[in-house]
C-alpha positions as CSV (number, residue, x, y, z in Angstrom):
1,M,-25.9,-36.1,129.0
2,A,-24.1,-36.9,125.6
3,I,-21.3,-34.4,124.9
4,P,-22.5,-32.3,122.3
5,A,-19.8,-31.6,120.1
6,S,-16.6,-33.3,120.7
7,P,-13.2,-30.9,120.7
8,P,-11.5,-31.6,117.1
9,R,-9.1,-34.5,117.2
10,R,-5.6,-35.1,115.9
11,G,-5.3,-32.1,113.1
12,G,-7.9,-30.2,114.8
13,L,-5.9,-30.4,118.1
14,L,-2.7,-29.3,116.3
15,R,-4.3,-26.2,114.8
16,L,-5.5,-25.1,118.1
17,L,-2.2,-25.6,119.6
18,S,-0.8,-23.4,117.0
19,V,-3.2,-20.7,117.5
20,L,-2.7,-20.9,121.4
21,L,1.3,-20.5,120.4
22,L,0.4,-17.4,118.4
23,A,-1.5,-15.9,120.9
24,R,1.4,-15.7,123.2
25,A,3.7,-14.5,120.7
26,A,1.3,-11.7,119.6
27,A,0.5,-10.9,123.3
28,A,1.6,-7.8,124.8
29,A,-0.8,-6.9,127.9
30,G,-2.3,-4.0,128.0
31,G,-1.6,-3.2,124.6
32,A,0.0,-0.3,123.0
33,A,-0.6,2.6,125.6
34,A,-0.8,6.4,124.4
35,S,3.1,6.4,125.3
36,E,5.3,9.6,125.7
37,F,8.4,9.4,123.6
38,D,10.9,11.7,125.7
39,D,13.8,9.8,127.1
40,G,15.6,13.0,129.1
41,T,18.9,11.9,127.0
42,S,18.8,14.2,124.1
43,P,20.2,17.7,124.7
44,K,18.2,20.5,125.5
45,F,18.6,24.1,125.1
46,P,16.5,27.6,124.2
47,G,14.4,26.6,120.8
48,C,15.1,22.9,121.3
49,D,13.6,21.9,124.3
50,N,10.0,20.6,123.3
51,T,8.5,17.8,124.7
52,L,8.2,14.9,122.2
53,Q,4.4,14.5,121.6
54,K,2.6,11.6,120.4
55,V,0.3,13.9,117.4
56,K,-2.6,12.9,116.2
57,V,-2.5,13.7,112.3
58,T,-6.3,13.5,110.8
59,Y,-6.8,13.9,107.2
60,W,-9.2,14.2,104.4
61,V,-9.0,13.5,100.8
62,G,-11.4,15.2,98.4
63,G,-13.3,16.4,101.6
64,D,-13.9,13.0,103.1
65,E,-12.0,12.0,106.3
66,Q,-9.6,9.2,106.5
67,S,-8.7,7.0,109.4
68,S,-6.2,9.0,111.8
69,L,-2.6,8.8,111.6
70,T,0.1,8.9,114.8
71,G,3.1,10.9,114.4
72,I,5.6,12.2,116.6
73,S,6.8,16.0,117.2
74,A,10.0,17.3,116.9
75,R,12.3,18.6,119.9
76,F,12.2,22.0,118.1
77,G,10.0,24.7,116.2
78,A,6.6,25.3,117.6
79,V,4.2,23.2,120.2
80,V,1.9,21.0,118.4
81,P,-1.4,22.2,120.3
82,D,-3.2,19.8,122.4
83,T,-7.0,20.8,120.7
84,A,-8.0,20.2,117.3
85,G,-7.9,23.5,115.2
86,Q,-8.3,24.5,111.7
87,K,-7.4,21.8,109.2
88,K,-4.7,23.2,106.3
89,P,-4.0,22.3,102.8
90,A,-1.4,19.7,102.0
91,V,1.2,20.4,99.6
92,Q,4.2,18.4,98.5
93,P,7.2,20.7,98.0
94,E,9.0,20.4,94.6
95,P,12.0,18.9,95.5
96,K,10.1,16.3,97.4
97,G,12.7,16.5,100.4
98,S,12.3,20.3,101.6
99,C,16.0,20.7,101.3
100,A,15.8,23.8,98.6
101,K,13.6,26.4,98.2
102,S,10.1,24.6,96.5
103,S,9.0,25.6,93.2
104,K,5.2,25.0,94.4
105,P,3.6,27.9,96.2
106,L,3.5,26.4,100.5
107,A,2.2,29.7,102.0
108,G,-0.6,28.7,104.9
109,S,-0.2,24.9,104.0
110,V,1.2,21.9,105.4
111,A,4.4,20.8,103.6
112,V,4.4,17.0,103.0
113,A,8.2,16.4,102.8
114,E,10.0,12.9,102.4
115,R,12.9,12.1,104.9
116,G,16.6,12.5,103.3
117,E,19.2,14.3,101.7
118,C,19.2,17.0,104.6
119,T,18.7,17.3,108.5
120,F,15.2,17.6,110.0
121,I,16.2,21.2,111.1
122,E,17.0,22.1,107.7
123,K,13.7,21.0,106.1
124,A,11.7,23.0,108.6
125,K,13.7,26.0,107.8
126,T,12.9,25.7,104.1
127,A,9.7,24.8,104.6
128,E,8.8,28.2,107.2
129,A,10.8,30.2,104.7
130,G,8.6,29.2,101.9
131,G,5.6,30.1,104.2
132,A,4.4,26.6,105.2
133,A,2.3,26.9,108.2
134,A,3.5,23.3,109.4
135,L,5.7,20.6,108.4
136,L,5.0,17.1,107.9
137,I,7.6,14.6,107.2
138,T,7.8,10.9,106.1
139,N,10.0,8.8,107.7
140,D,12.1,6.1,105.7
141,D,11.1,3.3,107.1
142,D,7.8,2.1,109.6
143,A,9.0,3.6,112.8
144,L,8.5,7.0,114.5
145,Q,12.2,8.6,114.7
146,K,12.9,11.2,117.2
147,M,13.7,14.4,115.6
148,V,16.1,16.1,118.4
149,C,19.3,18.3,118.3
150,T,22.9,17.7,118.8
151,D,24.9,19.5,121.6
152,K,26.8,21.4,118.4
153,D,23.7,22.5,116.8
154,P,22.9,26.4,117.0
155,P,19.3,27.5,118.4
156,P,17.1,26.5,115.5
157,N,14.5,29.0,115.7
158,I,11.9,27.5,114.0
159,N,8.2,28.8,114.6
160,I,6.0,26.0,112.5
161,P,5.2,22.6,114.2
162,V,7.3,19.7,112.9
163,V,5.9,16.3,113.0
164,L,7.3,12.8,111.6
165,V,5.2,10.1,110.9
166,S,6.1,6.3,109.6
167,K,6.5,5.5,105.8
168,S,3.4,3.6,105.6
169,A,1.3,6.3,107.1
170,G,3.0,9.1,105.3
171,D,2.8,7.1,101.8
172,K,-0.7,7.5,102.2
173,I,-1.2,11.1,102.1
174,Q,1.9,11.6,99.2
175,T,-0.1,8.8,97.2
176,A,-3.7,11.0,97.4
177,I,-1.7,14.2,96.8
178,S,0.2,12.7,93.8
179,A,-3.0,11.6,92.2
180,G,-4.5,15.0,92.1
181,N,-6.7,14.8,94.8
182,K,-7.2,17.8,97.5
183,V,-5.8,16.8,100.5
184,D,-6.2,18.7,104.1
185,I,-4.3,17.9,107.2
186,L,-5.3,18.4,110.9
187,M,-2.4,17.8,113.3
188,Y,-2.9,18.2,117.3
189,A,-1.7,16.1,120.6
190,P,-4.6,15.6,122.3
191,Q,-3.7,14.7,126.4
192,K,-4.6,11.2,127.6
193,P,-7.7,11.2,129.7
194,S,-7.0,10.3,133.6
195,F,-9.8,7.7,133.7
196,D,-9.7,4.7,131.1
197,G,-13.2,3.8,130.9
198,A,-12.5,0.6,128.7
199,I,-10.4,-1.3,131.1
200,P,-13.2,-2.3,133.8
201,F,-14.9,-3.7,130.9
202,L,-11.6,-5.4,129.5
203,W,-10.9,-6.8,132.8
204,L,-14.6,-8.2,133.3
205,M,-14.3,-9.9,129.9
206,A,-10.7,-11.6,130.8
207,V,-12.0,-12.8,134.4
208,G,-15.2,-13.9,133.1
209,T,-13.7,-15.8,129.8
210,V,-11.2,-17.5,132.6
211,A,-14.1,-18.5,135.0
212,C,-16.5,-19.7,132.1
213,A,-13.7,-21.9,130.1
214,S,-13.1,-23.6,133.8
215,V,-16.5,-24.7,134.6
216,W,-18.1,-25.2,131.0
217,T,-17.5,-29.0,130.8
218,A,-19.0,-29.4,134.4
219,A,-22.1,-26.4,133.8
220,V,-22.9,-26.7,130.4
221,V,-22.0,-30.0,128.9
222,G,-23.0,-31.9,132.0
223,E,-20.1,-34.5,132.0
224,E,-16.4,-34.9,132.1
225,P,-14.5,-35.3,129.3
226,N,-12.6,-38.7,128.1
227,K,-10.2,-39.3,130.8
228,N,-8.2,-41.5,128.4
229,A,-6.2,-38.2,127.1
230,A,-3.6,-37.9,124.6
231,S,-0.1,-37.0,125.9
232,L,1.1,-34.2,123.5
233,G,4.8,-35.4,123.2
234,G,3.7,-38.7,123.5
235,E,1.7,-41.4,121.3
236,E,-1.7,-40.0,120.7
237,N,-4.7,-42.1,121.4
238,P,-7.0,-42.0,118.3
239,E,-10.6,-41.7,120.7
240,A,-9.0,-38.5,122.8
241,E,-10.6,-35.6,122.9
242,V,-8.2,-34.0,125.5
243,V,-4.3,-33.0,124.9
244,E,-2.4,-33.1,128.2
245,L,0.6,-30.8,128.2
246,Q,3.9,-32.2,129.4
247,T,7.0,-30.5,130.7
248,K,9.2,-30.8,128.2
249,T,6.3,-29.8,125.5
250,A,5.5,-26.8,127.8
251,L,9.2,-25.4,127.2
252,V,9.6,-26.3,123.5
253,F,6.1,-24.1,123.5
254,I,7.8,-21.1,124.7
255,V,11.1,-21.6,122.8
256,T,9.3,-22.2,119.4
257,S,7.2,-18.7,120.6
258,S,10.2,-17.0,120.5
259,F,10.9,-17.7,117.4
260,V,7.4,-16.7,115.8
261,L,7.7,-13.4,117.9
262,L,11.1,-13.0,116.2
263,F,9.7,-13.7,113.0
264,L,7.1,-11.4,113.3
265,F,9.2,-8.3,114.6
266,F,11.6,-8.9,111.2
267,F,9.3,-9.8,108.9
268,K,6.5,-7.4,110.0
269,S,3.9,-6.7,106.8
270,S,0.6,-7.4,105.3
271,W,1.0,-10.9,104.5
272,S,1.9,-12.2,108.0
273,A,-0.5,-10.1,109.6
274,W,-3.4,-12.0,107.3
275,L,-1.7,-15.2,108.1
276,L,-2.4,-14.6,111.9
277,V,-6.1,-13.8,110.6
278,F,-6.6,-16.7,108.8
279,L,-5.1,-19.0,111.9
280,F,-7.6,-16.9,114.2
281,C,-10.6,-17.6,112.3
282,V,-9.6,-21.6,112.1
283,G,-9.4,-21.6,115.7
284,A,-12.6,-19.4,116.0
285,I,-14.6,-21.3,114.0
286,Q,-13.9,-24.4,115.7
287,G,-14.5,-22.6,118.8
288,M,-17.9,-20.9,117.9
289,Q,-19.4,-24.5,116.4
290,Y,-18.3,-26.3,119.8
291,V,-19.7,-23.8,122.1
292,S,-22.9,-23.0,119.9
293,S,-23.6,-26.6,119.8
294,S,-23.0,-26.9,123.7
295,L,-25.1,-24.5,124.5
296,A,-27.9,-26.0,122.0
297,I,-27.6,-29.5,123.5
298,R,-27.8,-28.0,127.0
299,V,-31.4,-26.2,126.2
300,C,-32.8,-29.5,124.1
301,S,-30.7,-32.9,124.7
302,R,-32.0,-34.8,122.0
303,C,-30.9,-31.9,119.1
304,G,-27.6,-33.5,119.8
305,E,-28.8,-37.1,118.2
306,P,-30.2,-36.8,114.6
307,K,-27.6,-37.8,111.9
308,V,-27.3,-37.9,108.2
309,K,-24.6,-39.7,106.4
310,L,-22.8,-37.8,103.7
311,P,-20.9,-39.2,100.4
312,G,-17.3,-39.7,101.5
313,I,-17.5,-38.3,104.8
314,G,-20.0,-40.4,106.9
315,N,-22.3,-39.6,109.5
316,V,-22.8,-36.1,110.8
317,K,-24.8,-34.6,113.3
318,V,-27.7,-32.3,111.7
319,L,-26.8,-29.7,114.4
320,T,-23.0,-29.6,113.2
321,L,-24.5,-29.0,109.8
322,V,-26.2,-26.4,111.1
323,T,-23.8,-24.4,113.5
324,L,-20.8,-24.9,111.4
325,P,-21.9,-23.1,107.9
326,L,-23.1,-20.4,110.9
327,A,-19.8,-20.0,112.2
328,F,-18.0,-19.7,108.7
329,I,-20.5,-17.1,107.9
330,F,-19.9,-14.9,110.9
331,A,-16.3,-15.4,110.6
332,G,-16.6,-14.5,106.7
333,V,-18.6,-10.8,108.0
334,W,-16.0,-10.3,110.4
335,V,-12.8,-10.5,108.1
336,A,-14.9,-8.1,105.7
337,S,-15.7,-5.5,108.5
338,M,-13.1,-5.9,111.1
339,N,-11.7,-2.6,110.4
340,S,-15.7,-1.0,111.3
341,P,-16.2,0.7,114.6
342,F,-17.7,-2.5,115.6
343,G,-15.4,-4.9,114.7
344,W,-13.8,-5.5,117.7
345,A,-17.1,-7.0,119.2
346,G,-17.1,-9.6,116.9
347,Q,-13.5,-10.6,117.6
348,N,-13.9,-10.6,121.1
349,L,-17.1,-13.1,120.7
350,M,-14.9,-15.2,118.5
351,G,-11.8,-15.2,120.5
352,I,-14.0,-15.8,124.1
353,C,-15.3,-19.1,121.9
354,M,-11.9,-20.2,120.9
355,M,-10.5,-20.1,124.6
356,I,-13.3,-21.8,126.1
357,L,-12.7,-24.7,123.2
358,V,-8.5,-24.5,123.8
359,L,-9.2,-24.9,127.6
360,Q,-11.3,-27.8,127.0
361,V,-9.1,-29.3,124.8
362,V,-5.6,-28.6,126.5
363,H,-5.3,-29.8,129.9
364,M,-2.3,-29.0,132.4
365,P,-2.4,-32.2,134.5
366,N,-0.5,-31.0,137.5
367,I,1.2,-27.9,138.9
368,K,4.6,-29.5,138.1
369,V,3.8,-29.1,133.9
370,A,2.3,-25.8,135.4
371,S,5.1,-24.6,137.0
372,A,7.5,-25.4,133.7
373,L,5.2,-23.4,131.8
374,L,4.2,-20.1,133.5
375,I,7.6,-19.7,134.8
376,A,9.0,-20.0,131.1
377,A,6.5,-17.9,130.0
378,F,7.0,-15.5,132.8
379,L,10.6,-14.8,131.9
380,Y,9.5,-14.9,128.5
381,D,7.3,-11.7,128.9
382,I,9.8,-10.3,130.7
383,F,12.9,-10.6,128.2
384,W,11.0,-9.8,125.0
385,V,8.9,-6.5,126.9
386,F,11.8,-4.9,129.1
387,I,15.1,-6.5,128.1
388,S,14.8,-6.7,124.0
389,P,15.0,-3.0,123.9
390,F,18.6,-3.4,124.9
391,I,19.4,-5.7,122.0
392,F,16.9,-4.6,119.1
393,K,16.3,-1.4,119.9
394,K,13.0,-1.3,120.6
395,S,10.4,-3.8,122.5
396,V,10.0,-7.2,120.5
397,M,6.8,-7.7,122.0
398,I,4.7,-4.5,122.1
399,T,6.1,-3.8,118.5
400,V,4.6,-6.8,117.2
401,A,1.2,-6.4,119.4
402,R,1.1,-2.9,117.6
403,G,1.2,-4.7,114.3
404,S,1.5,-2.5,110.7
405,D,0.1,0.3,109.4
406,D,-0.2,-1.2,106.1
407,G,-2.4,-4.5,107.2
408,P,-5.0,-5.6,109.5
409,S,-4.4,-5.3,113.3
410,L,-3.4,-8.6,114.8
411,P,-6.7,-10.3,116.0
412,M,-4.9,-12.5,118.7
413,V,-6.5,-10.2,121.6
414,L,-9.7,-9.2,123.4
415,K,-9.8,-5.2,122.8
416,M,-12.3,-2.5,123.9
417,P,-12.4,0.9,122.5
418,K,-11.5,4.0,124.2
419,E,-14.4,6.2,124.2
420,F,-13.1,8.8,126.7
421,D,-10.0,9.3,124.6
422,S,-9.5,11.2,121.8
423,W,-7.0,8.6,120.0
424,N,-10.1,6.9,119.6
425,G,-7.7,3.5,120.4
426,Y,-8.3,0.5,122.1
427,D,-7.2,-1.5,125.2
428,M,-6.1,-4.7,124.6
429,I,-5.0,-8.1,126.1
430,G,-3.5,-10.8,124.6
431,F,-5.3,-14.5,124.4
432,G,-2.3,-15.9,125.9
433,D,-2.3,-13.8,128.8
434,I,-5.9,-15.5,129.6
435,L,-5.4,-19.0,128.2
436,F,-1.7,-19.5,130.0
437,P,-2.8,-18.8,133.8
438,G,-6.3,-19.9,132.7
439,L,-4.7,-23.9,132.2
440,L,-3.8,-23.5,135.7
441,V,-7.2,-22.4,136.9
442,A,-8.8,-24.8,135.0
443,F,-6.7,-27.8,136.8
444,S,-7.7,-26.3,140.2
445,F,-11.5,-26.8,139.4
446,R,-10.7,-30.2,138.0
447,F,-8.8,-31.1,141.2
448,D,-11.3,-29.8,143.6
449,R,-14.1,-31.8,141.9
450,S,-11.9,-35.1,141.7
451,H,-11.4,-34.7,145.6
452,G,-14.8,-33.6,146.7
453,K,-13.6,-30.0,147.7
454,D,-16.0,-27.2,147.2
455,L,-15.4,-23.4,147.0
456,T,-14.7,-23.1,150.5
457,D,-11.9,-25.6,150.8
458,G,-10.8,-26.1,147.3
459,Y,-8.1,-23.9,144.9
460,F,-10.6,-22.7,142.2
461,L,-11.9,-19.5,143.9
462,C,-8.6,-18.5,145.4
463,L,-6.9,-19.0,142.2
464,M,-9.7,-16.7,140.4
465,I,-9.4,-13.8,142.9
466,G,-5.6,-14.2,142.4
467,Y,-6.2,-13.7,138.6
468,A,-8.7,-11.2,139.1
469,F,-6.2,-9.5,141.6
470,G,-3.1,-10.0,139.4
471,L,-4.6,-8.5,136.4
472,S,-5.8,-5.4,138.0
473,C,-2.2,-4.8,139.3
474,T,-1.3,-5.3,135.4
475,Y,-3.7,-2.4,134.5
476,V,-2.3,-0.6,137.6
477,G,1.5,-0.7,136.3
478,L,0.3,0.2,132.7
479,Y,-1.2,3.3,134.2
480,L,1.7,4.2,136.5
481,M,4.1,3.2,133.9
482,N,2.4,4.7,131.1
483,S,3.6,1.5,128.7
484,G,2.9,-1.7,127.7
485,Q,2.8,-4.6,130.4
486,P,3.8,-8.0,130.7
487,A,0.6,-9.4,132.1
488,L,2.6,-12.7,133.4
489,L,5.1,-10.5,135.4
490,Y,1.5,-10.1,137.5
491,L,-0.3,-13.1,136.7
492,V,2.1,-15.9,137.5
493,P,2.5,-15.2,141.1
494,S,-0.9,-14.1,141.9
495,T,-2.1,-17.5,140.3
496,L,0.9,-20.1,140.4
497,G,2.1,-18.6,143.7
498,V,-1.4,-18.7,145.5
499,I,-1.8,-22.5,144.7
500,A,1.7,-23.2,145.6
501,V,1.3,-21.4,148.9
502,I,-2.0,-22.3,150.0
503,G,-1.3,-26.1,148.8
504,A,2.0,-26.2,150.7
505,K,-0.1,-24.7,154.0
506,R,-2.7,-27.8,153.6
507,G,0.2,-30.1,153.4
508,E,-1.2,-31.1,149.6
509,L,1.8,-29.8,147.9
510,S,2.9,-33.2,146.6
511,Q,-0.5,-34.2,145.7
512,L,-0.7,-31.1,143.5
513,W,2.6,-31.7,142.1
514,N,2.1,-35.4,140.9
515,A,-1.6,-35.1,140.3
516,K,-3.5,-36.4,137.1
517,A,-6.6,-34.2,137.3
């Protein structure tokens, strides 16, 4: 059977590799968990001993409910309730910083004040003296500052809840108030459920994508791709349909990915998020076109034969003229509705198709290259998740993965909505945490086929079990540590470690190290 839709060559390959790079840069396995803010280091004494809580801020503009915002409660003041109560009118005090008595009546309202000019405690005391039922403070940057006391502060004795939100989140409320709209606010701190029903489905998607992409050529296309592969970093064969990673290129990938990650961290904005959306759509359109063409020819072998000659382009398969526009339309509809309740489903479908294509285009020739890539990525994950907070005061990878409040969410993840969680958030896993181990799993499948091995005496099944186990450990770590986890911390030992140990036990380690699969 003829290969139905050749993976894109030259420029197309480079675009796919760019998407692979950004998938690693933007990934934080497990996504942003409903983390606790308490660090146990700030002073605690009577009147200033609250647990710092993640607060859900729901607001209505003219009676229409808006998307919920995330805030952080203060060490002082009344404890934010864990269940939703009655919404209260929002009022912006005058002066806006709530550092002096407001000329606007605040009785029974949520005072929405700007940060600055005086301390958090002084703002809260002024708002409470004015009769406010709660105080919502807008930070001066897009971060959640901990509102704590110092050793020199007397007991604040504040009896209203005090919550802080990021600048971009608070600006939404303040803009609505300034426009003369009636704004109501409800603040509460729902508890995270003990069972997260989204994780099993996310686990199945990730494991299924790796398995499906690894066997795609043999199971769907029915033919091995062109073995005369281009060597990434060397001269490219114009007829090549496969790019082989080389050791130096694998290391350059990680270094470049670090620079991209830092860029997204320091220049986090809506335009950079939209750039990632555009690059994601480019790769996803190619992936959907390839997958749909492959499946069509699998069902009807002659569907890939008819061609038409187009001016300035040459011969083009009729099937491509059907599937490519459909892929464009699907991507366009997704961009227009990505924030809808079902936008995650379109993103997952596009992402899975793109990853299937990438694993057909990009090949790992042996475990020597795999070791360079995965060990470097392993150290990369640990550094940017766990060590970067000591340098940049926050985890760079998790901060980037969470995205910005004033732009689209980063699309380089598979995600599932948390249906049992009051936060209505998502569990996520980055494409890089599927693609990087997936390169090794796909190599093991090709190695088994070329050496006449089956599931019982080959490496593919062992690596699939290893990947599934490593991903399970990732989510156990996510649950126990209640924070985003670097998935490669678990996936590299459970895949690269497994093939190295089994290969050494079978006396085939040298063969795996120097293979051309």
